[in-house]
N, C-alpha and C positions, 0 to 999 in steps of 0.2 A: 563687174565680175572679177573674181579672184584669179591670180595667175594659175595656169594649168600645169599640173605635174604629169610628166610622162617619162617613159624610159627611152633612152637612145638605143637604136638598133646597132649592134656590132656588125659591120659589113664583112668582117673576116670570119664570123662564126658560121657554122653550117646552116644553110637555109635562111641566113639573116636573122637568127634567133636573138632574143633580147640578151643584153649583156648583164653583168652582175649588178646587184643593187647599188653598188658604188658608182655606177655610171648614170643613175637617175638624175634628171635635170629639171630645173624650173624654167618653164617657157613663159615669157612675158611679151605681150603685143607691144611693138614699138610705139604705136599711137598712144597707148595708156601711159607708157613711160614718159613720152614727150609732154603730155598734158600735165602729169604730176610734177615733172621737172619745172615747167614754165610757171606753174601756179605758185611756187615759192617766192620768186621775185615779184610777181604780180600782186599777190596778197600782202607780202611783206612791205612793199613800197606804199601800197594803199593804206595799210595800217599806220605807217610812220607819218604820212601826211595828215590823216584824220586825227590821230592822237595829238600831233603838234598843234592842230587847229583848236582842239578841245581843251588842252591842258597847258600848252606853251605858246599861246597865240601872240602875246605881246613880245616875248623874247625872240620867238622864231621869225617874226616879221620885222624886227627892228633892223635898221640900216644906219649908216653914218649920216644919212640925210635927215633922219628923224621925221619922215613923212609917212602917211598912212599906207599900209599894204595889207592885202587880204590872203596871200598865199606865201608859205615859206619856200625858200630856195631848196634845191635838191640837197645841198650840203647841210643846211640847217635841219631839214626834215629827217635825214637818215643818220647824222653823225654828232649832233650837238647835245642831245638829251637822251635820257633813259626813260622808258624801256625801248624807245625807237632804235637806238644804236644797236642794242642786243638783238632785237628782232631782225633788223636788216642784215647784220653780220651773219646771223644764223641762216637766214634765207639764202644769202649768196653762197656761203660755204657748203650748205647741203646740196644746192643745185649745181655747184661747180663740178663735182666728180662726174656725173653723167654728161655734162657739157663737154668735158675734156674727151670722154669716150666718143661722143657724137662727132667731135672735130676729126678724129682719126677715121671714123666710119665714113664721113663725107669725103675724106681724102681718097680712100679706096674706091668709093663710088665714082668720084670724078676721074680717077685714073682709068677706070673701066670705060668711061664715056669719051674721054679726050683722045685725039689722035696722038701718035708718038711724039711729034714735034711740038705739041702743046701741053704735054703732061706737066711741065713746070708750073702751069697755072694751078694744078691741083695742090702742089706743094706750097705755092705762094698762099693760096686760100687757107690751107691748114695752118701755116705759120701766123697769118693775120688773125685767124680765129683764136688760136691759143694765146697770142699776145693780147688780144682784146679781153679775153676772159681773165688772164692773169692781171691785167691792169684794173679790171673791175674788182678783183679780190684785193688788190693793193689799195685802191682808193677807199674801199670799204673798211679795211683793217686800220689804215692810217687816215684818220679824219682830218678835216681842215683845222680842228682845234688841237689835236694831239701832235700833228706834224704837217704843217701847211705845205712845205716844199715838196714832200713826198706825195701828199694828196694831190697837189696841183699837177705834178709830173704824171702821176698815174691817170688822172682825169683827162689830161691832154692826150696822152697815149691812147686811152680808151676811145675818145672821140675820133681820132684820126684812123686808128686801125679798124674800128667797127665800120666806118663808112667805106674804107678801102675794101674791106672784106665783102660788104654788100655789093660793091661795084664789080669786084672780081667774080662773084657768083653769078651776077647778071650776065657778065661776058661769057662765062662758061656755059650758061644755059643758052645763050644766043648762038654759040658755035656748035652746040651738041644736041639741043633738045627742042628747038623750034621747028615745027612741021606738022603735017597732017596726021602723023602716026602717034601723037601724044595722047595719053589717057586724060580723062576729065580731071583726075587728081593732079597730074603733072601740069596741065594748063592752069589750074587754080593756083598751084604753088608758084609758078612763074609770074602769073598776074599779080599776086599779092606781094611777091618780092619786089617787083618794079614799083608798085604803089607805095609800099612801106619805105622803100629807099627814098622816093621823092618826099614823102612826109618827114622822114628823118633829116634829109638835107634842108628842107624848108624850116624845120623847127630849130636847127642849130643856127641857121642864118638869122632867124628872128630872135633867138636868144642873144646872139652877139649884138644885134641892133638895139634891143631893149636894155641890155646891160650898159652899153655905151651911152645911150640916151639917159638912163637913170643917173649915171655918174656925172653926166654933163649938165643936166637940168634939174635933177632931184624932184621930179614930178610925182605926185601921189599915184600909187597903183602901178607905176611902170615896172617896178621891181617884181611885182606879182605877175605881170605879163611875161617877164623874163623867166620866172619860176614855172609858169604854165607852159612855156616853150620847152623848158627842161623836161617837164612831165611827158610831153608829146614825144620828145627825143627818146626818153627811157622806154615808153610803151611801144613806140614804133620799132625800136631795136629788139625788144622782147618778141614782138609780133613777127619780125623778120626771121628770127631763129625758130619760131614756132612753125614756120612753113615746112620744117623737116617732117612734120606730121604727114603732109601730103606726099613728100618725096619718098617716104618709106612706109606708106600707109598699110601695105600688106605684109610688112616684115615682122619677124619674131627675133627676140633675143633669148638665147639659151644660157642659163647660169648653171654651170656644172662645177662642183667643188674640185674635181680631179683634173678636168681638162680646160678650165677657165671659161671665158665668155665666148659664145659662138653666135654668129649672126646668120640668119636665113632670110632670104627675100620672099619666101612663100609661107 
């Protein structure tokens, strides 16, 4: 369904009459925005992997060991060849703007939930979220081929801050939202956050294990298992952020050219 157009009511006008046409706004359901936003990296990454397998199989799977592998690494799939590089960069850049907005939306949401002495958790989560997203943009724009040092720094920062962000959100939910009064959507959001964090943690540990094993023994297929672990890491990260759909399932965003972006929980 298309975004709904409606006029905002001017509370200062007599009887709450409608304001001038300049106050008309576009209302977008947050759930629709969340789905559209998350589909860019989901589809973009899938395209990069499939295209690399179809048209750059030998180059994308080549390693210094010269043994057979069947899946390209994350860096090889998204940054070494065209059109994969362009598709991934476009996907990340397009989805980054609403992600930044959602980071601040979450900050205000968590400040409303947390007690006064624990509100620093809301600011910490926001800082980690913004750093994670900025690192993702950085490692996307500076590939391992164009600038390995910057790419490596951004990737390491992305891994650390993304996992810390997940952990902080789980802590915030534990001290504010666990109880009998939670809605079904809130319970689902908390449940998936915990499961996706575990999947994310296990995938990065497996990736480290397979990477070390590949460099130590040069066994066929081990580097592809490392790549598969990277894929799970990427998609579990995307899934974790997608849980915002359930956190704000009844919310609306109002886009008004005169007054900016407004958020409504109903």
